[in-house]
C-alpha positions in Angstrom: 23.8 10.9 -23.5 20.4 12.5 -23.2 18.9 13.2 -19.8 15.2 12.3 -19.7 12.7 14.3 -17.7 11.3 12.0 -15.1 9.0 13.5 -12.5 8.9 10.4 -10.4 12.7 10.2 -10.1 12.9 13.9 -9.1 10.1 13.4 -6.6 12.0 10.5 -5.0 15.2 12.5 -4.9 13.4 15.4 -3.1 11.8 12.9 -0.6 15.2 11.3 0.1 16.8 14.7 0.8 13.9 15.5 3.1 14.3 12.3 5.0 18.1 12.7 5.3 17.7 16.2 6.5 15.2 15.0 9.2 17.7 12.3 10.3 20.4 14.9 10.5 18.2 17.3 12.6 16.2 15.2 15.0 13.1 16.9 16.2 12.5 18.9 13.0 9.5 18.3 10.9 9.9 17.9 7.1 7.2 17.5 4.5 7.6 14.7 2.0 6.0 15.3 -1.4 3.3 12.6 -2.0 3.9 9.8 -4.4 2.0 9.9 -7.7 -1.6 9.0 -7.5 -2.3 5.3 -7.9 -5.9 4.0 -8.0 -4.5 0.7 -6.6 -3.0 2.2 -3.5 -5.0 1.3 -0.3 -6.5 4.1 1.6 -4.5 3.2 4.7 -1.3 3.9 2.9 -1.1 7.6 2.4 0.7 9.0 -0.6 3.5 10.6 1.5 4.0 7.4 3.5 4.2 5.5 0.3 6.9 7.9 -1.0 9.0 7.3 2.2 8.4 3.5 2.1 9.6 3.3 -1.5 12.9 4.9 -0.4 13.8 2.0 1.9 11.7 -1.0 1.0 12.7 -3.2 -2.0 13.3 -6.8 -2.8 16.4 -7.0 -0.5 14.5 -6.2 2.7 11.4 -7.4 4.6 8.6 -5.4 6.0 5.5 -5.5 8.2 2.5 -3.3 8.2 1.2 -2.4 11.7 -2.4 -1.8 11.0 -5.6 -3.8 11.9 -6.3 -4.0 8.1 -2.8 -4.6 6.8 -3.5 -7.3 4.1 -4.4 -4.8 1.3 -1.5 -2.5 2.2 1.0 -5.4 2.4 -0.2 -6.9 -0.9 0.1 -3.5 -2.6 3.7 -2.9 -1.2 4.8 -6.4 -2.1 3.5 -6.0 -5.7 5.1 -2.5 -6.0 8.5 -3.1 -4.3 8.9 -6.9 -4.5 9.8 -6.9 -0.8 8.7 -9.8 1.4 6.2 -9.4 4.2 7.3 -10.8 7.6 6.0 -10.8 11.1 6.8 -7.7 13.0 9.6 -9.2 15.1 11.4 -10.4 12.0 10.8 -7.5 9.7 13.6 -5.0 8.6 11.0 -2.2 8.4 7.7 -1.6 10.1 5.2 0.6 8.2 2.7 2.3 10.6 -0.1 4.1 8.7 -1.4 7.3 10.4 -4.8 5.6 11.1 -3.3 2.7 13.0 -4.5 2.6 16.6 -2.1 2.8 19.5 -2.4 -0.8 20.5 -1.7 -2.1 17.0 1.2 0.3 16.5 
C-alpha cells in the first residue's frame, strides 16, 4: 500500500490535535492552522474557523450560523459538508463567526 502525501489531511489532523489539547486543558489558547484558501468561502467564515467546523460538522449533524448575515456562510457549509441547517435551538452545533455582534451570538 502506498501512502499518498495529502496536505489537507495532515492539516486536519493537526487541527484535531489542537482542539483535543484545548479540550484537555481548559483555559489554554491553541492556534488552529487555517483551512486551504477557497474563493467560495464567505468573508464571515474565517479560514481557521472553517478548519474547526470541518472537524465536527458533516452530513450526520445539524448546524446554525449565529451571524446577522448567515445565509452565505450556511449555504457554503451545507455545500461543503452536506450538513443540514437548523434553527439555533435545534442545531447540534452553533457556528459563531468572530465578527458576530454580541446580541446575535
